[in-house]
N, CA and C atoms as an extended XYZ file, in Angstrom:
567
Properties=species:S:1:pos:R:3:atomname:S:1:resname:S:1:resid:I:1 pbc="F F F"
N        19.984      -28.291      -24.404 N   PRO     1
C        19.840      -29.909      -23.878 CA  PRO     1
C        19.973      -29.583      -22.465 C   PRO     1
N        19.182      -30.884      -21.682 N   LEU     2
C        19.147      -30.756      -20.122 CA  LEU     2
C        20.750      -31.347      -19.556 C   LEU     2
N        21.340      -30.710      -18.647 N   ARG     3
C        22.187      -30.974      -18.040 CA  ARG     3
C        22.112      -31.552      -16.752 C   ARG     3
N        22.745      -32.916      -16.170 N   LEU     4
C        22.439      -33.231      -15.001 CA  LEU     4
C        23.716      -33.520      -14.342 C   LEU     4
N        23.739      -33.308      -13.127 N   TRP     5
C        25.044      -33.014      -12.056 CA  TRP     5
C        24.972      -33.881      -10.879 C   TRP     5
N        25.764      -34.301      -10.426 N   PRO     6
C        25.726      -35.014       -8.924 CA  PRO     6
C        24.929      -34.183       -8.230 C   PRO     6
N        24.161      -34.717       -7.112 N   VAL     7
C        23.301      -33.964       -5.895 CA  VAL     7
C        23.792      -34.587       -4.705 C   VAL     7
N        24.051      -33.829       -3.764 N   ALA     8
C        24.939      -34.486       -2.290 CA  ALA     8
C        23.635      -34.655       -1.718 C   ALA     8
N        22.412      -33.881       -1.673 N   ASP     9
C        21.543      -33.812       -0.953 CA  ASP     9
C        20.223      -34.532       -1.543 C   ASP     9
N        19.991      -35.849       -1.593 N   ARG    10
C        18.893      -36.216       -2.582 CA  ARG    10
C        17.561      -35.858       -2.069 C   ARG    10
N        17.572      -35.489       -1.059 N   SER    11
C        16.058      -34.973       -0.358 CA  SER    11
C        15.821      -33.511       -0.986 C   SER    11
N        16.654      -32.581       -1.154 N   ALA    12
C        16.378      -31.381       -1.550 CA  ALA    12
C        16.096      -31.331       -3.297 C   ALA    12
N        16.918      -32.350       -3.693 N   CYS    13
C        16.280      -32.822       -5.296 CA  CYS    13
C        14.995      -33.070       -5.502 C   CYS    13
N        14.708      -33.936       -4.582 N   ALA    14
C        13.250      -34.585       -4.570 CA  ALA    14
C        12.282      -33.836       -4.357 C   ALA    14
N        12.575      -32.488       -3.662 N   ALA    15
C        11.621      -31.753       -3.266 CA  ALA    15
C        11.280      -30.486       -4.266 C   ALA    15
N        12.636      -30.402       -5.037 N   LEU    16
C        12.660      -29.589       -6.426 CA  LEU    16
C        11.792      -30.314       -7.362 C   LEU    16
N        11.453      -31.719       -7.630 N   LEU    17
C        11.011      -32.630       -8.707 CA  LEU    17
C         9.585      -32.324       -8.265 C   LEU    17
N         9.469      -32.964       -6.757 N   CYS    18
C         8.062      -33.188       -6.200 CA  CYS    18
C         7.591      -32.167       -5.325 C   CYS    18
N         7.411      -30.879       -5.753 N   PRO    19
C         7.322      -29.975       -4.716 CA  PRO    19
C         6.103      -30.073       -3.773 C   PRO    19
N         5.058      -30.804       -4.121 N   GLY    20
C         3.836      -31.300       -3.463 CA  GLY    20
C         4.169      -31.901       -2.194 C   GLY    20
N         5.177      -32.588       -2.359 N   ALA    21
C         5.756      -34.010       -1.581 CA  ALA    21
C         6.292      -33.613       -0.369 C   ALA    21
N         5.873      -34.063        0.688 N   VAL    22
C         6.604      -33.683        2.157 CA  VAL    22
C         7.639      -34.430        2.406 C   VAL    22
N         8.653      -34.258        2.553 N   LEU    23
C         9.707      -35.224        2.956 CA  LEU    23
C        10.044      -34.550        4.222 C   LEU    23
N        10.331      -35.923        5.202 N   SER    24
C        10.667      -35.522        6.408 CA  SER    24
C        11.781      -36.367        7.132 C   SER    24
N        11.962      -36.414        8.345 N   GLN    25
C        12.899      -37.105        9.171 CA  GLN    25
C        12.456      -37.275       10.339 C   GLN    25
N        12.465      -38.411       10.928 N   ALA    26
C        12.146      -38.660       12.550 CA  ALA    26
C        13.704      -39.391       13.279 C   ALA    26
N        13.750      -38.292       14.071 N   ALA    27
C        15.286      -38.586       14.732 CA  ALA    27
C        14.788      -39.223       16.332 C   ALA    27
N        15.504      -40.244       16.254 N   LEU    28
C        15.549      -41.145       17.722 CA  LEU    28
C        16.147      -40.220       18.544 C   LEU    28
N        15.619      -39.727       19.697 N   THR    29
C        16.283      -38.742       20.824 CA  THR    29
C        16.745      -39.856       21.892 C   THR    29
N        15.863      -40.765       22.278 N   ASP    30
C        15.903      -41.636       23.313 CA  ASP    30
C        15.227      -43.168       23.334 C   ASP    30
N        16.002      -44.226       24.125 N   SER    31
C        15.569      -45.413       23.834 CA  SER    31
C        15.390      -46.140       25.217 C   SER    31
N        14.665      -47.045       25.494 N   GLN    32
C        14.593      -47.646       26.754 CA  GLN    32
C        13.737      -48.853       26.637 C   GLN    32
N        14.461      -49.554       27.111 N   ASP    33
C        14.192      -51.509       27.087 CA  ASP    33
C        13.547      -51.677       28.230 C   ASP    33
N        12.431      -52.338       28.600 N   LEU    34
C        11.904      -52.661       29.775 CA  LEU    34
C        11.620      -53.916       30.015 C   LEU    34
N        12.096      -54.984       30.730 N   GLY    35
C        11.496      -56.345       31.043 CA  GLY    35
C        10.227      -56.444       31.610 C   GLY    35
N         9.752      -57.649       31.741 N   GLY    36
C         8.703      -57.810       32.328 CA  GLY    36
C         8.632      -57.427       33.986 C   GLY    36
N         9.892      -57.494       34.613 N   GLU    37
C         9.849      -57.182       36.196 CA  GLU    37
C         9.357      -55.474       35.981 C   GLU    37
N         9.897      -54.730       35.376 N   ALA    38
C        10.031      -53.502       35.422 CA  ALA    38
C         8.475      -52.988       35.122 C   ALA    38
N         7.764      -53.798       34.252 N   LEU    39
C         6.224      -53.845       33.762 CA  LEU    39
C         5.291      -53.960       34.867 C   LEU    39
N         5.743      -54.819       36.122 N   GLY    40
C         4.869      -55.522       36.767 CA  GLY    40
C         4.263      -56.665       36.024 C   GLY    40
N         4.638      -57.216       35.329 N   SER    41
C         4.165      -58.426       34.446 CA  SER    41
C         4.029      -59.455       35.281 C   SER    41
N         3.451      -60.688       35.131 N   SER    42
C         2.801      -61.614       35.739 CA  SER    42
C         3.467      -62.911       34.861 C   SER    42
N         4.195      -63.980       35.672 N   ALA    43
C         4.600      -65.097       34.947 CA  ALA    43
C         3.728      -66.137       34.799 C   ALA    43
N         2.577      -66.003       35.178 N   ALA    44
C         1.538      -66.647       35.123 CA  ALA    44
C         0.859      -66.951       33.625 C   ALA    44
N         1.124      -65.889       32.994 N   ALA    45
C        -0.072      -65.524       31.882 CA  ALA    45
C         0.511      -66.607       30.773 C   ALA    45
N        -0.458      -66.957       30.044 N   ALA    46
C        -0.253      -68.056       28.994 CA  ALA    46
C         0.626      -67.385       27.677 C   ALA    46
N         0.345      -65.830       27.589 N   LEU    47
C         0.830      -65.270       26.438 CA  LEU    47
C         1.492      -64.278       26.944 C   LEU    47
N         2.650      -64.142       25.691 N   ARG    48
C         3.490      -63.090       26.054 CA  ARG    48
C         3.778      -62.020       25.109 C   ARG    48
N         3.872      -60.581       25.269 N   LEU    49
C         3.513      -59.891       24.566 CA  LEU    49
C         5.168      -58.810       24.252 C   LEU    49
N         5.550      -58.744       22.971 N   ARG    50
C         6.634      -57.796       23.102 CA  ARG    50
C         6.292      -56.544       22.077 C   ARG    50
N         6.379      -55.540       22.708 N   LEU    51
C         5.747      -54.217       22.412 CA  LEU    51
C         6.713      -53.070       22.178 C   LEU    51
N         6.491      -52.346       20.989 N   THR    52
C         7.096      -50.955       20.916 CA  THR    52
C         6.809      -49.603       21.208 C   THR    52
N         6.728      -48.912       21.922 N   LEU    53
C         6.177      -47.660       22.136 CA  LEU    53
C         7.047      -46.702       21.637 C   LEU    53
N         6.289      -45.851       20.841 N   VAL    54
C         6.808      -44.400       19.906 CA  VAL    54
C         6.169      -43.107       20.734 C   VAL    54
N         6.929      -42.584       21.451 N   ARG    55
C         6.635      -41.443       22.048 CA  ARG    55
C         6.830      -40.114       21.177 C   ARG    55
N         6.130      -39.512       20.472 N   LEU    56
C         6.841      -38.192       19.821 CA  LEU    56
C         7.015      -37.106       20.676 C   LEU    56
N         8.151      -36.720       20.680 N   GLU    57
C         8.390      -35.486       21.446 CA  GLU    57
C         7.801      -34.138       20.904 C   GLU    57
N         7.099      -33.326       22.130 N   GLY    58
C         6.429      -32.408       21.904 CA  GLY    58
C         4.689      -32.625       21.637 C   GLY    58
N         4.651      -33.921       21.908 N   SER    59
C         3.120      -34.366       21.893 CA  SER    59
C         1.987      -34.472       23.054 C   SER    59
N         3.057      -34.025       24.359 N   GLY    60
C         2.397      -33.849       25.384 CA  GLY    60
C         2.505      -35.184       26.370 C   GLY    60
N         3.014      -36.263       25.866 N   TRP    61
C         3.423      -37.524       26.459 CA  TRP    61
C         4.578      -37.500       27.001 C   TRP    61
N         4.790      -37.481       28.475 N   THR    62
C         6.072      -37.307       29.015 CA  THR    62
C         6.353      -38.846       29.447 C   THR    62
N         7.748      -39.113       29.544 N   ARG    63
C         8.362      -40.586       29.751 CA  ARG    63
C         7.690      -41.105       30.694 C   ARG    63
N         7.456      -40.434       31.716 N   GLU    64
C         6.899      -40.784       32.863 CA  GLU    64
C         5.399      -41.099       32.838 C   GLU    64
N         4.444      -40.549       32.125 N   ARG    65
C         3.157      -40.858       31.896 CA  ARG    65
C         3.054      -42.222       30.780 C   ARG    65
N         4.026      -42.170       30.137 N   SER    66
C         4.168      -43.091       28.969 CA  SER    66
C         4.055      -44.680       29.808 C   SER    66
N         5.209      -44.472       30.331 N   LEU    67
C         5.491      -45.463       31.234 CA  LEU    67
C         4.184      -46.217       32.184 C   LEU    67
N         3.613      -45.130       33.082 N   ALA    68
C         2.374      -45.434       33.865 CA  ALA    68
C         1.384      -45.895       33.054 C   ALA    68
N         0.947      -45.609       31.612 N   VAL    69
C        -0.027      -45.830       30.792 CA  VAL    69
C         0.231      -47.583       30.173 C   VAL    69
N         1.553      -47.815       29.914 N   VAL    70
C         1.791      -49.072       29.680 CA  VAL    70
C         1.609      -50.199       30.930 C   VAL    70
N         2.169      -49.322       32.253 N   ARG    71
C         1.663      -50.418       33.180 CA  ARG    71
C         0.438      -50.676       33.431 C   ARG    71
N        -0.140      -49.792       33.540 N   GLU    72
C        -1.971      -49.898       33.656 CA  GLU    72
C        -2.387      -50.816       32.457 C   GLU    72
N        -1.995      -50.794       31.516 N   ALA    73
C        -2.542      -51.603       30.118 CA  ALA    73
C        -2.295      -52.994       30.361 C   ALA    73
N        -0.669      -53.383       30.774 N   GLY    74
C        -0.194      -54.471       31.207 CA  GLY    74
C        -1.175      -55.061       32.403 C   GLY    74
N        -1.284      -54.480       33.324 N   ALA    75
C        -1.988      -54.986       34.291 CA  ALA    75
C        -3.421      -55.360       34.135 C   ALA    75
N        -4.099      -54.840       33.026 N   ILE    76
C        -5.244      -55.100       32.288 CA  ILE    76
C        -5.106      -56.198       31.543 C   ILE    76
N        -4.453      -56.543       30.791 N   LEU    77
C        -4.026      -57.555       29.845 CA  LEU    77
C        -3.783      -59.014       30.362 C   LEU    77
N        -2.852      -58.990       31.486 N   VAL    78
C        -2.683      -59.815       32.293 CA  VAL    78
C        -3.910      -60.513       32.554 C   VAL    78
N        -4.889      -59.961       33.021 N   GLN    79
C        -6.272      -60.628       33.522 CA  GLN    79
C        -6.860      -61.223       32.308 C   GLN    79
N        -6.461      -61.113       30.917 N   CYS    80
C        -6.537      -61.962       29.788 CA  CYS    80
C        -5.889      -62.733       29.175 C   CYS    80
N        -4.738      -63.056       30.322 N   GLY    81
C        -3.768      -64.069       29.992 CA  GLY    81
C        -2.628      -63.743       28.981 C   GLY    81
N        -2.546      -62.225       29.169 N   VAL    82
C        -1.527      -61.704       28.195 CA  VAL    82
C        -0.426      -60.957       29.040 C   VAL    82
N         0.797      -61.260       28.939 N   ALA    83
C         1.795      -60.568       29.900 CA  ALA    83
C         2.762      -59.479       28.673 C   ALA    83
N         2.982      -58.490       29.188 N   LEU    84
C         3.938      -57.663       28.751 CA  LEU    84
C         5.233      -58.195       29.177 C   LEU    84
N         5.836      -58.855       27.998 N   GLU    85
C         7.196      -59.518       28.380 CA  GLU    85
C         8.465      -58.479       28.123 C   GLU    85
N         8.324      -57.665       27.252 N   ARG    86
C         9.195      -56.513       27.118 CA  ARG    86
C         8.543      -55.288       26.280 C   ARG    86
N         9.035      -54.250       26.573 N   VAL    87
C         8.507      -53.017       25.769 CA  VAL    87
C         9.603      -52.056       25.828 C   VAL    87
N         9.623      -51.704       24.491 N   LYS    88
C        11.014      -50.967       23.955 CA  LYS    88
C        10.280      -49.490       23.724 C   LYS    88
N        10.730      -48.041       24.598 N   ILE    89
C         9.965      -46.839       24.556 CA  ILE    89
C        11.075      -46.233       23.888 C   ILE    89
N        10.785      -45.740       22.709 N   GLU    90
C        11.457      -44.840       21.762 CA  GLU    90
C        10.819      -43.561       21.861 C   GLU    90
N        11.639      -42.685       22.022 N   SER    91
C        11.360      -41.088       21.980 CA  SER    91
C        11.979      -40.330       20.822 C   SER    91
N        10.955      -40.057       20.026 N   VAL    92
C        11.253      -39.829       18.526 CA  VAL    92
C        10.550      -37.828       18.325 C   VAL    92
N        11.684      -37.208       17.799 N   ALA    93
C        11.496      -36.039       17.379 CA  ALA    93
C        10.914      -35.597       15.884 C   ALA    93
N         9.790      -35.474       15.769 N   ALA    94
C         8.974      -35.730       14.304 CA  ALA    94
C         8.097      -34.455       14.325 C   ALA    94
N         8.536      -33.237       14.555 N   PRO    95
C         7.716      -32.385       14.718 CA  PRO    95
C         6.329      -32.347       13.689 C   PRO    95
N         6.631      -32.677       12.435 N   SER    96
C         5.695      -32.473       11.458 CA  SER    96
C         4.906      -33.751       11.295 C   SER    96
N         4.748      -34.558       12.577 N   HIS    97
C         3.991      -35.639       12.522 CA  HIS    97
C         3.310      -35.557       13.981 C   HIS    97
N         3.140      -34.725       14.751 N   LEU    98
C         2.734      -34.843       16.037 CA  LEU    98
C         1.167      -35.281       16.060 C   LEU    98
N         0.396      -35.014       14.849 N   ASP    99
C        -1.182      -35.177       15.119 CA  ASP    99
C        -0.982      -36.413       14.131 C   ASP    99
N        -2.109      -37.466       14.297 N   PHE   100
C        -2.517      -38.546       13.414 CA  PHE   100
C        -3.252      -38.222       12.389 C   PHE   100
N        -2.779      -38.657       11.460 N   SER   101
C        -3.520      -38.761       10.186 CA  SER   101
C        -2.869      -39.883        9.309 C   SER   101
N        -3.672      -40.639        8.238 N   THR   102
C        -3.566      -41.794        7.680 CA  THR   102
C        -2.188      -41.294        7.018 C   THR   102
N        -1.842      -40.374        6.121 N   PRO   103
C        -0.562      -39.952        5.417 CA  PRO   103
C         0.514      -39.698        6.482 C   PRO   103
N         0.258      -38.647        7.442 N   ALA   104
C         1.570      -38.680        8.209 CA  ALA   104
C         1.894      -39.987        9.111 C   ALA   104
N         1.171      -40.937        9.343 N   ALA   105
C         1.379      -41.997        9.776 CA  ALA   105
C         2.109      -42.829        9.078 C   ALA   105
N         1.915      -43.024        7.704 N   ARG   106
C         2.236      -43.843        6.714 CA  ARG   106
C         3.944      -43.317        6.586 C   ARG   106
N         3.878      -42.011        6.860 N   GLU   107
C         5.021      -41.387        6.418 CA  GLU   107
C         6.261      -41.566        7.628 C   GLU   107
N         5.483      -41.479        8.911 N   LEU   108
C         6.557      -41.588       10.104 CA  LEU   108
C         6.862      -43.150       10.281 C   LEU   108
N         6.133      -44.024        9.856 N   ALA   109
C         6.338      -45.492        9.949 CA  ALA   109
C         7.470      -45.879        8.514 C   ALA   109
N         7.628      -45.160        7.921 N   ARG   110
C         8.664      -45.442        6.932 CA  ARG   110
C         9.930      -44.682        7.323 C   ARG   110
N         9.605      -43.556        7.695 N   ALA   111
C        10.891      -42.812        8.189 CA  ALA   111
C        11.387      -43.390        9.354 C   ALA   111
N        10.887      -44.049       10.332 N   HIS   112
C        11.167      -44.641       11.690 CA  HIS   112
C        10.440      -45.993       11.904 C   HIS   112
N        11.242      -46.939       10.887 N   PRO   113
C        10.441      -48.408       10.958 CA  PRO   113
C        10.900      -48.732       12.644 C   PRO   113
N         9.963      -49.671       13.092 N   VAL   114
C        10.084      -50.208       14.573 CA  VAL   114
C         9.293      -51.578       14.738 C   VAL   114
N         9.605      -52.615       15.614 N   ALA   115
C         9.084      -53.769       15.379 CA  ALA   115
C         7.736      -53.570       15.894 C   ALA   115
N         7.045      -54.341       15.410 N   LYS   116
C         5.471      -54.357       15.914 CA  LYS   116
C         5.041      -55.662       16.534 C   LYS   116
N         3.815      -55.370       17.187 N   PRO   117
C         2.728      -54.449       17.268 CA  PRO   117
C         3.364      -53.248       18.171 C   PRO   117
N         3.198      -51.819       17.554 N   ALA   118
C         3.757      -50.756       18.050 CA  ALA   118
C         2.391      -49.572       18.585 C   ALA   118
N         2.986      -49.001       19.631 N   VAL   119
C         2.049      -47.914       19.842 CA  VAL   119
C         2.436      -46.577       19.473 C   VAL   119
N         2.113      -45.644       19.074 N   TYR   120
C         2.316      -44.392       18.894 CA  TYR   120
C         1.664      -43.330       19.487 C   TYR   120
N         2.476      -42.550       20.495 N   LEU   121
C         1.622      -41.647       21.337 CA  LEU   121
C         1.760      -39.919       20.660 C   LEU   121
N         0.714      -39.777       20.113 N   VAL   122
C         0.794      -38.374       19.222 CA  VAL   122
C        -0.157      -37.279       20.340 C   VAL   122
N        -0.123      -35.944       19.456 N   ARG   123
C        -0.798      -34.770       20.196 CA  ARG   123
C        -2.297      -35.124       19.975 C   ARG   123
N        -2.504      -35.129       18.986 N   ALA   124
C        -4.183      -35.145       18.479 CA  ALA   124
C        -4.257      -35.832       17.617 C   ALA   124
N        -5.665      -35.658       16.811 N   THR   125
C        -5.755      -36.282       15.438 CA  THR   125
C        -6.092      -35.649       14.451 C   THR   125
N        -6.235      -35.766       13.255 N   LYS   126
C        -6.803      -34.963       11.999 CA  LYS   126
C        -8.079      -35.649       11.632 C   LYS   126
N        -8.087      -37.380       11.698 N   SER   127
C        -9.217      -37.767       11.223 CA  SER   127
C       -10.610      -37.377       11.556 C   SER   127
N       -11.703      -37.731       10.726 N   ARG   128
C       -13.111      -37.300       11.086 CA  ARG   128
C       -13.682      -38.354       10.603 C   ARG   128
N       -14.406      -38.911       11.629 N   PRO   129
C       -14.932      -38.487       13.124 CA  PRO   129
C       -13.115      -38.682       13.558 C   PRO   129
N       -13.318      -37.984       15.028 N   ALA   130
C       -11.922      -38.076       15.548 CA  ALA   130
C       -12.321      -39.097       16.838 C   ALA   130
N       -11.202      -39.880       16.972 N   PHE   131
C       -11.159      -40.775       17.840 CA  PHE   131
C        -9.985      -40.461       19.047 C   PHE   131
N        -9.985      -40.751       20.136 N   ASP   132
C        -9.106      -40.758       21.136 CA  ASP   132
C        -7.716      -41.492       20.860 C   ASP   132
N        -8.281      -42.603       20.459 N   ALA   133
C        -7.050      -43.876       20.046 CA  ALA   133
C        -7.698      -44.635       18.896 C   ALA   133
N        -6.800      -45.128       18.198 N   GLU   134
C        -7.243      -45.802       16.915 CA  GLU   134
C        -6.029      -46.964       16.802 C   GLU   134
N        -6.673      -48.160       16.580 N   ALA   135
C        -6.332      -49.406       16.178 CA  ALA   135
C        -6.010      -49.561       14.857 C   ALA   135
N        -4.942      -49.882       14.390 N   ILE   136
C        -4.892      -50.416       13.007 CA  ILE   136
C        -4.394      -51.694       12.668 C   ILE   136
N        -5.355      -52.826       12.597 N   GLY   137
C        -5.053      -54.154       12.459 CA  GLY   137
C        -4.777      -54.470       11.171 C   GLY   137
N        -4.719      -55.873       10.917 N   ARG   138
C        -4.216      -56.308        9.423 CA  ARG   138
C        -5.445      -55.855        8.478 C   ARG   138
N        -6.333      -56.339        9.252 N   GLY   139
C        -7.959      -56.322        8.441 CA  GLY   139
C        -8.389      -54.942        7.997 C   GLY   139
N        -7.890      -53.957        8.558 N   ASN   140
C        -8.300      -52.639        7.982 CA  ASN   140
C        -6.911      -51.753        7.715 C   ASN   140
N        -6.048      -52.302        7.170 N   SER   141
C        -4.808      -51.600        6.682 CA  SER   141
C        -4.316      -51.958        5.113 C   SER   141
N        -5.449      -52.694        4.525 N   ARG   142
C        -5.131      -53.304        3.536 CA  ARG   142
C        -4.500      -52.038        2.260 C   ARG   142
N        -4.795      -50.791        2.501 N   THR   143
C        -4.308      -49.592        1.634 CA  THR   143
C        -3.488      -48.538        2.300 C   THR   143
N        -2.880      -49.318        3.736 N   ARG   144
C        -1.990      -48.539        4.442 CA  ARG   144
C        -1.172      -49.710        5.080 C   ARG   144
N        -0.807      -50.383        4.513 N   PRO   145
C         0.125      -51.663        5.194 CA  PRO   145
C         1.203      -51.036        5.913 C   PRO   145
N         1.977      -49.830        5.494 N   GLU   146
C         2.978      -49.345        6.497 CA  GLU   146
C         2.477      -49.450        8.059 C   GLU   146
N         1.300      -49.245        8.298 N   ILE   147
C         1.009      -48.801        9.751 CA  ILE   147
C        -0.120      -49.936       10.324 C   ILE   147
N         0.016      -51.193        9.593 N   ALA   148
C        -0.352      -52.462       10.319 CA  ALA   148
C         0.264      -52.759       11.183 C   ALA   148
N        -0.852      -53.210       12.647 N   ASP   149
C        -0.436      -53.524       13.800 CA  ASP   149
C         0.061      -52.588       14.364 C   ASP   149
N        -0.810      -51.556       14.633 N   THR   150
C        -0.405      -50.305       14.891 CA  THR   150
C        -1.275      -49.633       16.113 C   THR   150
N        -1.427      -48.977       17.197 N   VAL   151
C        -2.346      -48.285       17.860 CA  VAL   151
C        -1.673      -46.602       17.947 C   VAL   151
N        -2.604      -45.713       17.760 N   TRP   152
C        -2.207      -44.139       17.799 CA  TRP   152
C        -3.230      -43.686       18.769 C   TRP   152
N        -2.377      -43.212       19.850 N   MET   153
C        -3.242      -42.658       21.042 CA  MET   153
C        -2.852      -41.171       20.988 C   MET   153
N        -3.877      -40.193       21.084 N   THR   154
C        -3.823      -38.814       21.462 CA  THR   154
C        -3.552      -38.740       23.038 C   THR   154
N        -2.790      -37.695       23.212 N   ALA   155
C        -2.543      -36.811       24.618 CA  ALA   155
C        -4.039      -36.805       25.389 C   ALA   155
N        -4.874      -36.300       24.738 N   GLY   156
C        -6.080      -36.629       25.629 CA  GLY   156
C        -7.120      -37.664       25.599 C   GLY   156
N        -6.326      -38.619       25.317 N   THR   157
C        -7.343      -39.933       25.655 CA  THR   157
C        -7.552      -39.967       27.068 C   THR   157
N        -9.145      -40.304       27.168 N   ARG   158
C        -9.543      -40.383       28.387 CA  ARG   158
C        -8.891      -41.944       28.877 C   ARG   158
N        -8.972      -42.292       30.210 N   ASP   159
C        -8.365      -43.362       30.757 CA  ASP   159
C        -7.566      -43.914       29.971 C   ASP   159
N        -6.298      -43.560       29.756 N   PRO   160
C        -5.578      -44.149       28.861 CA  PRO   160
C        -4.849      -45.431       29.012 C   PRO   160
N        -5.030      -46.032       30.195 N   GLY   161
C        -4.622      -47.420       30.320 CA  GLY   161
C        -5.590      -48.235       29.738 C   GLY   161
N        -6.783      -48.107       30.135 N   ILE   162
C        -7.587      -48.847       29.894 CA  ILE   162
C        -8.075      -48.848       28.293 C   ILE   162
N        -8.086      -47.582       27.584 N   ALA   163
C        -8.004      -47.221       26.105 CA  ALA   163
C        -6.664      -48.141       25.292 C   ALA   163
N        -5.419      -48.299       26.051 N   LEU   164
C        -4.557      -48.996       25.190 CA  LEU   164
C        -4.647      -50.394       25.539 C   LEU   164
N        -5.162      -51.049       26.414 N   ALA   165
C        -5.183      -52.460       26.527 CA  ALA   165
C        -6.718      -52.768       25.688 C   ALA   165
N        -7.465      -51.717       25.477 N   HIS   166
C        -8.642      -52.159       24.257 CA  HIS   166
C        -8.121      -52.033       22.958 C   HIS   166
N        -7.349      -51.069       22.713 N   GLU   167
C        -6.844      -51.042       21.379 CA  GLU   167
C        -5.902      -51.997       20.721 C   GLU   167
N        -5.073      -52.582       21.846 N   LEU   168
C        -4.430      -53.514       21.700 CA  LEU   168
C        -4.778      -54.573       21.572 C   LEU   168
N        -5.959      -54.907       22.084 N   ALA   169
C        -6.746      -56.430       21.975 CA  ALA   169
C        -7.341      -56.063       20.386 C   ALA   169
N        -7.928      -55.327       20.009 N   HIS   170
C        -8.164      -54.896       18.569 CA  HIS   170
C        -7.288      -55.527       17.670 C   HIS   170
N        -5.909      -54.789       17.944 N   VAL   171
C        -4.829      -55.370       17.107 CA  VAL   171
C        -4.354      -56.727       17.201 C   VAL   171
N        -4.358      -57.475       18.611 N   LEU   172
C        -4.209      -58.698       18.511 CA  LEU   172
C        -4.900      -59.615       17.910 C   LEU   172
N        -6.355      -59.354       18.207 N   MET   173
C        -7.711      -60.100       17.542 CA  MET   173
C        -7.350      -59.994       16.360 C   MET   173
N        -7.236      -58.966       15.681 N   ASP   174
C        -7.482      -58.436       14.321 CA  ASP   174
C        -8.872      -58.272       13.834 C   ASP   174
N        -9.474      -57.507       15.162 N   SER   175
C       -10.877      -57.698       15.100 CA  SER   175
C       -11.396      -55.894       15.417 C   SER   175
N       -12.256      -55.300       14.892 N   GLY   176
C       -12.797      -54.297       15.302 CA  GLY   176
C       -13.869      -54.545       16.272 C   GLY   176
N       -14.654      -55.604       16.697 N   GLU   177
C       -15.802      -55.670       17.256 CA  GLU   177
C       -15.802      -55.283       18.712 C   GLU   177
N       -16.667      -54.970       18.980 N   HIS   178
C       -16.897      -54.191       20.250 CA  HIS   178
C       -17.977      -55.318       21.152 C   HIS   178
N       -17.979      -55.367       22.469 N   SER   179
C       -18.777      -56.047       23.351 CA  SER   179
C       -19.906      -55.221       23.855 C   SER   179
N       -21.057      -55.748       24.207 N   GLU   180
C       -22.146      -54.966       24.947 CA  GLU   180
C       -22.083      -55.283       26.361 C   GLU   180
N       -21.440      -56.275       26.533 N   GLU   181
C       -21.436      -56.639       28.037 CA  GLU   181
C       -20.968      -55.815       28.928 C   GLU   181
N       -21.372      -55.701       29.977 N   GLU   182
C       -21.154      -54.684       30.984 CA  GLU   182
C       -19.691      -55.254       31.578 C   GLU   182
N       -18.822      -53.955       31.933 N   GLY   183
C       -17.471      -54.612       32.451 CA  GLY   183
C       -16.521      -55.061       31.352 C   GLY   183
N       -16.755      -55.612       30.371 N   ASN   184
C       -15.818      -56.044       29.564 CA  ASN   184
C       -15.150      -55.095       28.657 C   ASN   184
N       -13.955      -55.366       28.625 N   LEU   185
C       -12.592      -54.691       28.018 CA  LEU   185
C       -13.031      -53.916       26.620 C   LEU   185
N       -13.826      -54.787       26.077 N   MET   186
C       -14.163      -54.595       24.556 CA  MET   186
C       -15.525      -53.723       24.216 C   MET   186
N       -16.035      -53.402       25.326 N   ARG   187
C       -16.983      -52.203       25.325 CA  ARG   187
C       -16.713      -51.130       24.499 C   ARG   187
N       -17.515      -50.553       23.680 N   GLU   188
C       -17.189      -49.303       22.848 CA  GLU   188
C       -16.806      -48.138       23.832 C   GLU   188
N       -17.556      -47.927       25.090 N   GLU   189
C       -16.786      -46.901       25.964 CA  GLU   189
C       -16.155      -47.450       27.031 C   GLU   189
């Protein structure tokens, strides 16, 4: 007969029952809440955006670089009538989730839920084709609802402030459309 006994560590039990499953923890190591003034935000903007930025420790994103990228993206978005009202920057230790892939992103979002829209600063991507940054709106998240309304940016992203503004626009508009117009934020390149 099978005998059952109480288990103090349920994750260890789950790992024994489902050896293929990867159970992980995401530990918050630091949190910073920034208001409009600290972001260089404009009071004249018609729309206000509250954003959560998750910086994965060990990803190559420093706190200073993360803040600079947010400020640059904010300066671009305000030209479109959208001001960053508040940004919560969370530093998270999740060593097994440094690189973007849909399974890792879903697991991280479940292990460390945050207010959305959210930006995750990761080391690299495992997706093919590989993109420096990827926006997951509601329209392209039906099979992965945990990561709807998120942007995932790699440490190697070229022009990260512009890229962040571009990807946030995709999420805010819930559209993957690009523009052919010269100088438009939504150009593919």
